[in-house]
ZABA-607788 format. One line per field, with one value per atom (N, C-alpha, C): atom name; x, y, z; residue number from 1. Coordinates in Angstrom, 2 decimals. Layout:
N
at = (CA  ...)
xx = (X  ...)
yy = (Y  ...)
zz = (Z  ...)
i = (NUM  ...)
// end
This chain:
195
at = (N  CA  C  N  CA  C  N  CA  C  N  CA  C  N  CA  C  N  CA  C  N  CA  C  N  CA  C  N  CA  C  N  CA  C  N  CA  C  N  CA  C  N  CA  C  N  CA  C  N  CA  C  N  CA  C  N  CA  C  N  CA  C  N  CA  C  N  CA  C  N  CA  C  N  CA  C  N  CA  C  N  CA  C  N  CA  C  N  CA  C  N  CA  C  N  CA  C  N  CA  C  N  CA  C  N  CA  C  N  CA  C  N  CA  C  N  CA  C  N  CA  C  N  CA  C  N  CA  C  N  CA  C  N  CA  C  N  CA  C  N  CA  C  N  CA  C  N  CA  C  N  CA  C  N  CA  C  N  CA  C  N  CA  C  N  CA  C  N  CA  C  N  CA  C  N  CA  C  N  CA  C  N  CA  C  N  CA  C  N  CA  C  N  CA  C  N  CA  C  N  CA  C  N  CA  C  N  CA  C  N  CA  C  N  CA  C  N  CA  C  N  CA  C  N  CA  C  N  CA  C  N  CA  C  N  CA  C  N  CA  C  N  CA  C  N  CA  C  N  CA  C  N  CA  C  N  CA  C  N  CA  C  N  CA  C  N  CA  C  N  CA  C  N  CA  C  N  CA  C  N  CA  C  N  CA  C  N  CA  C  N  CA  C  N  CA  C  N  CA  C  N  CA  C  N  CA  C  N  CA  C  N  CA  C  N  CA  C  N  CA  C  N  CA  C  N  CA  C  N  CA  C  N  CA  C  N  CA  C  N  CA  C  N  CA  C  N  CA  C  N  CA  C  N  CA  C  N  CA  C  N  CA  C  N  CA  C  N  CA  C  N  CA  C  N  CA  C  N  CA  C  N  CA  C  N  CA  C  N  CA  C  N  CA  C  N  CA  C  N  CA  C  N  CA  C  N  CA  C  N  CA  C  N  CA  C  N  CA  C  N  CA  C  N  CA  C  N  CA  C  N  CA  C  N  CA  C  N  CA  C  N  CA  C  N  CA  C  N  CA  C  N  CA  C  N  CA  C  N  CA  C  N  CA  C  N  CA  C  N  CA  C  N  CA  C  N  CA  C  N  CA  C  N  CA  C  N  CA  C  N  CA  C  N  CA  C  N  CA  C  N  CA  C  N  CA  C  N  CA  C  N  CA  C  N  CA  C  N  CA  C  N  CA  C  N  CA  C  N  CA  C  N  CA  C  N  CA  C  N  CA  C  N  CA  C  N  CA  C  N  CA  C  N  CA  C  N  CA  C  N  CA  C  N  CA  C  N  CA  C  N  CA  C  N  CA  C  N  CA  C  N  CA  C  N  CA  C  N  CA  C  N  CA  C  N  CA  C  N  CA  C  N  CA  C  N  CA  C  N  CA  C  N  CA  C  N  CA  C  N  CA  C  N  CA  C  N  CA  C  N  CA  C  N  CA  C  N  CA  C  N  CA  C  N  CA  C  N  CA  C  N  CA  C  N  CA  C  N  CA  C  N  CA  C  N  CA  C  N  CA  C  N  CA  C  N  CA  C  N  CA  C)
xx = (21.07  20.47  19.41  19.44  18.22  17.79  16.52  15.87  16.35  16.27  16.81  16.20  14.87  14.21  14.38  14.55  14.83  16.21  17.18  18.60  18.68  17.74  17.65  17.07  16.24  15.53  16.28  17.22  18.07  19.43  19.54  20.63  19.87  18.73  18.26  18.49  18.04  18.25  19.75  20.46  22.07  22.49  21.83  22.11  22.55  22.03  22.23  22.07  23.04  22.91  23.77  24.31  24.86  24.12  25.06  24.57  24.36  23.30  22.99  22.92  23.47  23.62  23.22  22.32  21.92  21.98  22.10  22.06  21.51  21.20  20.60  19.44  18.73  17.35  16.94  18.01  17.26  17.48  18.34  18.52  17.62  16.52  15.30  14.51  14.47  13.79  14.01  15.08  15.60  14.61  14.13  13.19  11.81  11.61  10.51  10.67  12.05  12.46  13.23  13.84  14.97  13.80  14.46  13.61  14.16  15.18  15.84  16.06  15.20  15.23  16.17  16.41  16.86  18.45  18.88  20.29  20.57  19.79  19.84  19.94  20.86  21.06  20.81  20.25  19.89  20.80  21.69  22.50  22.21  20.81  20.49  21.10  21.01  21.28  22.55  23.75  25.04  25.92  25.37  25.80  27.28  28.04  29.66  30.26  29.63  30.36  29.89  28.68  28.25  29.35  29.85  30.78  32.23  32.51  33.18  32.68  31.47  30.70  30.55  30.19  30.14  31.32  32.42  33.73  34.03  33.99  34.28  33.37  32.11  31.51  31.99  32.45  33.05  34.19  35.26  36.24  36.00  35.04  34.35  33.91  33.21  32.70  33.26  34.44  35.02  34.42  33.74  33.01  31.59  31.43  29.86  30.42  29.53  29.57  28.76  29.53  28.91  28.90  27.50  27.23  26.51  27.27  27.01  26.50  25.26  24.81  25.02  25.71  26.19  25.55  25.86  25.33  26.60  26.60  27.74  27.75  26.84  26.83  27.48  27.23  28.05  29.42  29.76  30.89  31.93  31.34  32.23  32.58  31.72  32.03  33.18  33.65  34.68  35.43  35.88  36.70  37.81  38.34  39.54  39.24  37.97  37.38  37.96  37.87  38.45  39.75  40.97  42.14  42.16  41.33  41.33  41.09  39.58  39.23  40.15  40.68  41.73  42.78  43.32  44.42  44.04  43.03  42.21  42.10  42.05  41.48  40.60  39.04  38.25  37.75  38.10  37.89  36.39  35.32  33.97  33.33  33.72  33.21  32.81  31.61  31.15  30.56  31.33  30.60  29.79  28.80  27.89  27.42  27.72  27.46  26.51  25.29  24.26  24.42  24.68  25.22  23.72  23.14  22.05  22.39  23.57  24.15  23.45  22.97  22.44  22.50  22.16  21.86  20.39  19.62  18.38  17.76  18.49  17.85  17.65  18.48  18.31  17.84  17.23  16.41  17.02  18.05  18.10  19.45  20.24  21.06  22.12  22.69  23.66  24.67  25.52  26.93  27.81  28.70  29.80  30.23  30.40  31.04  30.49  29.38  28.59  29.10  28.84  28.61  30.21  31.11  32.64  33.35  32.79  33.52  33.42  34.61  34.53  34.79  33.73  34.19  34.85  34.23  34.86  36.57  36.93  38.11  38.97  38.31  38.87  38.99  38.36  38.28  39.43  39.46  40.34  41.95  41.81  43.36  43.45  42.70  42.98  43.54  43.19  43.59  42.41  41.42  40.08  40.45  40.30  40.64  40.13  38.88  38.17  37.20  36.94  35.75  35.28  33.68  32.82  31.99  31.60  30.68  29.55  27.99  27.04  25.98  25.78  24.66  23.41  23.49  22.49  21.87  20.64  20.32  20.61  20.35  20.55  22.03  23.08  24.34  24.78  24.29  24.19  23.56  22.59  21.89  22.79  23.35  23.85  25.40  25.85  27.27  27.12  26.09  26.02  26.59  25.87  26.38  27.90  28.50  29.88  30.64  30.19  30.79  30.90  29.52  29.47  30.29  30.79  31.61  33.09  33.38  34.93  35.28  36.48  37.08  37.00  36.89  36.75  38.05  38.10  37.10  36.64  35.21  34.85  34.25  34.08  33.44  32.67  31.31  30.45  29.58  29.95  29.31  28.11  27.23  25.81  25.32  24.77  24.07  22.60  21.99  20.59  19.62  18.43  17.40  17.31  17.35  17.39  15.59  15.63  14.36  14.47  14.04  14.13  13.15  13.62  13.08  12.57  13.19  12.85  12.99  12.29  12.63  13.96  14.97  16.01  15.74  16.63  16.38  15.94  16.31  15.63  14.19  13.66  12.55  11.52  11.91  11.10  10.24  9.13  8.21  8.51  8.81  9.04  8.01  8.32  7.32  7.78  6.81  7.50  7.68  8.73  9.31  8.23  7.87  7.27  7.91  7.35  8.19  7.98  8.90  9.02  7.54  7.03  5.86  4.88  4.61  3.70  4.08  5.24  5.54  4.95  5.24  4.74  3.37  2.90  1.18  0.71  1.18  0.82  0.87  2.16  2.38  1.43  1.23  0.19  -1.18  -1.56  -2.97  -3.10  -1.80  -1.69  -1.91  -1.40  -1.47  -2.11  -3.34  -4.39  -4.26  -3.18  -2.54  -3.36  -3.99  -4.32  -3.46  -3.93  -2.99  -3.22)
yy = (-7.28  -6.33  -6.53  -5.90  -6.02  -4.59  -4.54  -3.51  -2.80  -1.43  -1.06  -1.28  -1.19  -1.56  -3.13  -3.97  -5.32  -5.28  -4.61  -4.29  -3.57  -2.67  -1.93  -2.85  -3.75  -4.69  -5.77  -6.21  -7.07  -6.31  -5.19  -4.70  -4.00  -3.70  -3.21  -4.26  -5.29  -6.24  -6.12  -5.88  -5.65  -4.62  -3.29  -2.30  -1.89  -2.43  -1.93  -0.60  0.01  1.43  2.20  1.81  2.63  3.89  5.02  6.02  5.71  6.03  5.65  7.03  7.14  8.28  7.99  8.75  8.31  9.53  9.03  10.00  9.31  10.02  9.55  9.25  9.01  8.67  7.52  6.46  5.25  5.35  6.25  6.46  7.14  7.90  8.35  7.27  5.95  4.76  4.34  4.68  4.46  4.90  6.03  6.52  5.82  4.92  4.18  2.72  2.48  1.32  1.35  2.47  2.60  2.27  1.66  1.40  2.50  3.50  4.30  5.71  6.33  7.68  8.85  8.62  9.49  9.44  8.20  7.86  8.06  8.57  8.63  10.20  10.22  11.54  11.63  12.36  12.48  13.62  13.40  14.34  14.60  14.57  14.78  16.23  16.46  17.72  18.05  17.25  17.66  16.68  16.46  15.29  15.85  14.64  14.60  15.03  15.58  15.84  15.30  14.28  13.41  12.39  12.06  11.02  11.59  12.92  13.34  13.77  14.30  14.62  13.37  12.11  10.87  10.45  10.38  10.11  11.25  12.30  13.22  13.04  12.66  12.43  11.27  10.22  8.94  9.40  10.27  10.70  11.27  12.26  13.23  12.32  11.04  10.29  8.67  8.81  7.47  6.42  6.60  5.56  5.21  5.60  5.21  4.40  3.64  2.89  3.87  4.05  4.88  4.26  3.84  3.29  4.48  4.58  5.38  4.76  5.15  4.65  5.71  5.47  6.26  5.91  6.75  6.51  6.89  5.99  6.13  7.15  8.00  9.33  10.43  10.30  11.18  10.74  9.52  9.12  9.52  9.28  9.75  11.11  12.10  13.55  13.87  12.59  12.97  11.71  10.94  9.82  9.72  11.03  11.20  10.96  10.84  10.51  9.03  8.24  6.97  6.80  7.42  7.64  8.14  9.25  9.96  8.89  8.46  7.55  6.58  5.73  4.68  5.32  6.31  7.18  7.54  7.73  8.33  7.07  6.07  4.80  4.91  5.39  5.11  3.94  3.22  1.67  1.61  2.99  2.78  3.14  3.19  3.60  2.51  2.35  1.20  2.16  1.91  2.58  1.99  1.92  1.16  1.82  1.45  2.18  1.45  2.29  1.85  2.25  1.42  1.51  1.11  1.98  1.78  2.03  2.50  2.66  3.71  4.55  5.82  7.18  8.17  9.49  9.25  8.71  8.82  9.99  10.84  12.13  13.01  13.02  13.96  13.37  12.20  11.62  10.39  9.77  8.36  8.12  9.41  9.22  8.20  7.14  6.25  6.74  6.10  6.51  5.90  6.84  6.24  4.97  3.91  2.81  2.00  2.09  1.61  0.00  -0.54  -2.39  -2.41  -1.74  -2.38  -1.59  -0.94  -0.33  -1.16  -1.24  -1.95  -0.96  -0.63  0.59  -0.09  -1.35  -2.33  -2.27  -2.46  -2.39  -1.29  -0.20  1.08  1.29  1.00  1.21  0.18  -0.85  -2.10  -1.29  -0.89  -0.36  0.96  1.68  2.91  2.73  1.43  1.11  0.73  0.93  0.05  -1.27  -1.51  -2.61  -3.66  -3.64  -4.61  -3.93  -4.75  -4.33  -5.49  -5.40  -6.56  -6.06  -6.68  -6.39  -7.49  -6.86  -7.67  -7.38  -8.55  -8.39  -9.20  -9.94  -10.92  -10.66  -10.16  -10.00  -11.08  -12.53  -13.55  -13.61  -13.35  -13.10  -12.13  -11.13  -9.78  -10.07  -10.61  -10.73  -11.64  -12.71  -13.85  -13.28  -12.21  -11.64  -10.34  -9.65  -8.44  -8.17  -9.11  -9.31  -9.23  -10.28  -10.28  -9.00  -8.48  -7.22  -6.41  -6.12  -5.09  -5.47  -6.66  -6.86  -6.85  -6.13  -5.98  -4.56  -4.50  -3.01  -2.31  -1.20  -0.45  0.51  1.09  1.37  0.10  -0.11  -1.18  -0.57  -1.11  -0.34  -1.80  -1.62  -2.60  -1.86  -2.55  -1.93  -2.95  -2.45  -3.30  -2.73  -3.54  -3.14  -3.14  -1.95  -2.01  -1.71  -2.01  -1.57  0.02  0.72  2.24  2.54  3.82  4.26  5.82  5.92  7.28  8.36  9.31  10.54  11.32  12.02  13.14  12.79  13.46  13.48  14.11  13.75  14.70  16.01  17.08  18.47  18.81  18.32  18.85  18.67  17.43  17.10  17.50  18.20  18.69  19.95  20.05  21.20  22.47  23.27  24.73  25.72  26.20  27.16  28.63  29.46  30.79  31.58  32.38  33.13  33.88  34.33  35.23  36.33  37.56  38.69  38.71  39.41  39.20  39.76  40.91  41.36  40.32  39.54  38.48  37.51  37.11  36.04  36.36  37.62  38.23  38.09  38.65  38.61  37.20  36.20  34.75  34.47  34.61  33.94  34.67  35.95  36.54  36.11  35.48  35.11  33.60  32.87  31.57  31.54  32.31  32.50  33.54  34.03  34.49  36.10  36.64  37.99  38.73  40.05  40.78  41.30  41.24  41.73  43.32)
zz = (-19.60  -18.96  -17.91  -17.11  -15.80  -15.56  -15.11  -14.69  -13.61  -13.39  -12.42  -10.90  -11.06  -9.81  -9.35  -10.40  -9.80  -9.10  -9.83  -9.11  -7.84  -7.31  -6.20  -5.30  -5.79  -4.66  -4.18  -5.07  -4.93  -3.70  -4.14  -3.23  -1.87  -1.53  -0.70  0.59  0.50  1.80  2.51  1.81  2.00  2.56  2.35  2.69  3.80  4.97  6.30  6.65  7.18  7.40  6.72  5.39  4.50  3.92  3.93  3.33  1.87  0.78  -0.34  -1.18  -1.85  -2.91  -4.21  -4.88  -6.41  -7.17  -8.33  -9.59  -11.00  -11.77  -12.86  -12.97  -14.45  -14.63  -13.55  -13.95  -12.98  -11.62  -10.94  -9.65  -9.02  -9.91  -9.26  -8.57  -9.24  -8.62  -7.35  -6.98  -5.52  -4.45  -4.54  -3.56  -3.37  -4.30  -4.13  -3.48  -3.20  -3.00  -1.47  -1.36  -0.03  1.25  2.25  3.42  4.55  4.27  5.13  4.68  4.31  3.46  4.14  5.41  6.28  5.88  5.29  5.08  3.55  2.80  1.29  0.89  -0.05  -0.57  -2.33  -2.79  -4.30  -4.67  -5.76  -6.31  -7.46  -7.86  -9.32  -9.68  -11.19  -11.69  -11.54  -10.97  -11.10  -12.01  -13.38  -14.01  -14.29  -13.99  -14.30  -13.07  -12.11  -10.68  -9.64  -9.78  -8.62  -8.18  -9.15  -8.65  -7.60  -7.85  -7.20  -5.86  -5.61  -4.27  -3.69  -4.06  -3.37  -2.86  -3.69  -2.83  -1.98  -2.18  -0.82  0.08  0.13  1.16  2.00  1.22  1.72  2.41  1.82  2.80  3.99  3.82  4.92  6.07  5.49  6.76  6.52  7.09  6.89  7.78  8.86  9.71  9.04  7.87  7.24  5.88  5.88  4.43  3.26  2.44  1.40  0.11  -0.37  -1.59  -2.68  -3.73  -4.96  -5.97  -6.62  -7.83  -8.76  -9.83  -10.83  -12.01  -13.10  -14.55  -15.39  -16.55  -17.28  -17.76  -18.39  -18.92  -18.14  -16.73  -15.90  -15.53  -15.70  -15.28  -16.40  -17.50  -19.01  -18.79  -18.37  -18.20  -17.20  -16.33  -15.30  -15.03  -16.19  -16.03  -14.90  -14.80  -13.83  -12.55  -12.03  -10.78  -10.40  -11.43  -11.16  -10.65  -11.14  -10.57  -9.37  -9.22  -8.04  -6.85  -6.81  -6.10  -5.58  -6.60  -6.21  -5.62  -6.02  -5.28  -3.79  -3.72  -2.30  -1.35  -1.87  -1.09  -0.20  -0.39  0.80  0.83  2.13  2.31  2.33  2.63  2.76  1.37  0.50  -0.81  -1.87  -2.17  -3.00  -4.37  -5.51  -6.71  -7.69  -7.59  -8.55  -9.81  -10.96  -12.04  -12.67  -12.85  -13.90  -15.45  -16.33  -17.34  -18.44  -19.29  -19.81  -21.28  -21.63  -22.91  -23.58  -22.91  -23.34  -22.67  -23.11  -22.25  -22.16  -21.28  -20.95  -20.58  -19.84  -19.61  -20.60  -21.80  -22.72  -24.07  -23.91  -24.88  -25.42  -25.00  -25.36  -26.25  -26.61  -27.69  -27.24  -27.93  -27.68  -27.18  -25.99  -25.61  -26.45  -26.91  -28.05  -27.53  -28.49  -28.12  -26.87  -26.63  -25.34  -25.32  -26.29  -26.23  -26.13  -26.20  -26.02  -24.76  -24.09  -23.01  -21.73  -21.15  -19.76  -18.85  -18.18  -17.05  -15.91  -15.36  -14.35  -14.70  -16.22  -16.62  -16.23  -16.73  -16.58  -14.89  -14.03  -12.48  -12.01  -12.52  -12.15  -12.53  -13.68  -14.18  -13.63  -12.99  -12.37  -10.80  -10.54  -8.81  -7.93  -8.23  -7.31  -7.06  -5.61  -4.93  -5.62  -6.20  -6.78  -7.76  -9.09  -9.86  -10.44  -10.39  -11.15  -12.26  -12.84  -14.15  -13.83  -14.41  -14.13  -15.36  -15.88  -16.96  -16.52  -15.60  -15.09  -13.81  -13.44  -12.19  -11.32  -11.82  -10.68  -10.18  -11.17  -10.85  -9.92  -10.12  -9.22  -7.72  -7.87  -6.64  -5.72  -6.35  -5.37  -4.69  -5.59  -5.16  -4.60  -4.27  -3.91  -2.32  -1.58  -0.17  0.24  -0.82  -0.44  -1.11  -1.91  -2.24  -1.45  -0.74  0.13  1.52  1.55  2.87  2.74  1.52  1.11  1.60  1.68  1.92  0.40  0.41  -0.86  -1.15  -2.18  -3.08  -3.96  -4.07  -4.90  -6.05  -7.13  -8.46  -9.07  -9.29  -9.63  -10.95  -12.12  -13.36  -13.59  -13.80  -14.21  -15.61  -16.47  -17.72  -17.22  -17.21  -16.98  -18.09  -18.04  -19.23  -18.97  -20.23  -20.32  -20.25  -19.46  -19.37  -19.77  -21.18  -21.68  -20.96  -20.60  -20.02  -20.80  -21.81  -22.64  -24.05  -25.14  -26.53  -26.61  -27.49  -27.96  -28.00  -27.49  -27.71  -28.83  -30.08  -31.27  -31.67  -30.87  -31.05  -30.22  -29.03  -27.97  -28.43  -28.05  -28.43  -27.77  -28.51  -27.87  -27.61  -26.40  -25.94  -26.17  -26.82  -26.79  -25.50  -25.62  -24.48  -24.08  -22.73  -22.43  -21.82  -22.17  -21.48  -19.87  -19.13  -17.81  -17.05  -17.80  -17.17  -17.24  -18.29  -18.53  -17.64  -17.33  -16.31  -14.76  -14.63  -13.15  -13.12  -14.00  -14.09  -13.85  -14.70  -14.47  -13.24  -12.63  -11.16  -10.43  -10.49  -9.54  -9.42  -10.86  -10.98  -10.35  -10.57  -9.83  -8.51  -7.92  -6.52  -5.77  -6.45  -6.14  -5.63  -5.97  -5.61  -6.76  -6.28  -7.47  -8.45  -9.59  -10.86  -10.95)
i = (1  1  1  2  2  2  3  3  3  4  4  4  5  5  5  6  6  6  7  7  7  8  8  8  9  9  9  10  10  10  11  11  11  12  12  12  13  13  13  14  14  14  15  15  15  16  16  16  17  17  17  18  18  18  19  19  19  20  20  20  21  21  21  22  22  22  23  23  23  24  24  24  25  25  25  26  26  26  27  27  27  28  28  28  29  29  29  30  30  30  31  31  31  32  32  32  33  33  33  34  34  34  35  35  35  36  36  36  37  37  37  38  38  38  39  39  39  40  40  40  41  41  41  42  42  42  43  43  43  44  44  44  45  45  45  46  46  46  47  47  47  48  48  48  49  49  49  50  50  50  51  51  51  52  52  52  53  53  53  54  54  54  55  55  55  56  56  56  57  57  57  58  58  58  59  59  59  60  60  60  61  61  61  62  62  62  63  63  63  64  64  64  65  65  65  66  66  66  67  67  67  68  68  68  69  69  69  70  70  70  71  71  71  72  72  72  73  73  73  74  74  74  75  75  75  76  76  76  77  77  77  78  78  78  79  79  79  80  80  80  81  81  81  82  82  82  83  83  83  84  84  84  85  85  85  86  86  86  87  87  87  88  88  88  89  89  89  90  90  90  91  91  91  92  92  92  93  93  93  94  94  94  95  95  95  96  96  96  97  97  97  98  98  98  99  99  99  100  100  100  101  101  101  102  102  102  103  103  103  104  104  104  105  105  105  106  106  106  107  107  107  108  108  108  109  109  109  110  110  110  111  111  111  112  112  112  113  113  113  114  114  114  115  115  115  116  116  116  117  117  117  118  118  118  119  119  119  120  120  120  121  121  121  122  122  122  123  123  123  124  124  124  125  125  125  126  126  126  127  127  127  128  128  128  129  129  129  130  130  130  131  131  131  132  132  132  133  133  133  134  134  134  135  135  135  136  136  136  137  137  137  138  138  138  139  139  139  140  140  140  141  141  141  142  142  142  143  143  143  144  144  144  145  145  145  146  146  146  147  147  147  148  148  148  149  149  149  150  150  150  151  151  151  152  152  152  153  153  153  154  154  154  155  155  155  156  156  156  157  157  157  158  158  158  159  159  159  160  160  160  161  161  161  162  162  162  163  163  163  164  164  164  165  165  165  166  166  166  167  167  167  168  168  168  169  169  169  170  170  170  171  171  171  172  172  172  173  173  173  174  174  174  175  175  175  176  176  176  177  177  177  178  178  178  179  179  179  180  180  180  181  181  181  182  182  182  183  183  183  184  184  184  185  185  185  186  186  186  187  187  187  188  188  188  189  189  189  190  190  190  191  191  191  192  192  192  193  193  193  194  194  194  195  195  195)
// end
């Protein structure tokens, strides 16, 4: 496994003018490393549908190289997108999967069978032009330039270090619900509007 920051830093010099789309907990780190924010799209909050949106963007912009950083939790919610992407054959689409073996956004619950799943094998079997798997940063770094020079769709699965964002839902502290009138009163107070 390697850290997403290290992976992004190894990728960034080879980005060129690609449109980069990120999702998932690790994807949030990209904004600190990107050298071209005007060509970045952030699709957080659409877990399970981000791969469809990214592939659709690639189809809509065939003259743009589209690089999508996905998470395995989101991909598992929409595995059919592998077959759809392979069938649509977007030559400009590079699907990077950041596999941390857990649902980091919701508290780090393990992804079922995480150690045995071959996402690259699934993509290859679905018909992607090429599919790769990396657990070692040095191996990834020495191959990323060549991968990005191929015609797509290309799938790149990477084992990355998890960064747990929240406590599991059952362990989070609960706040008491406030009545609507209290919420309005609190907001007015914060904005300095007479209550």
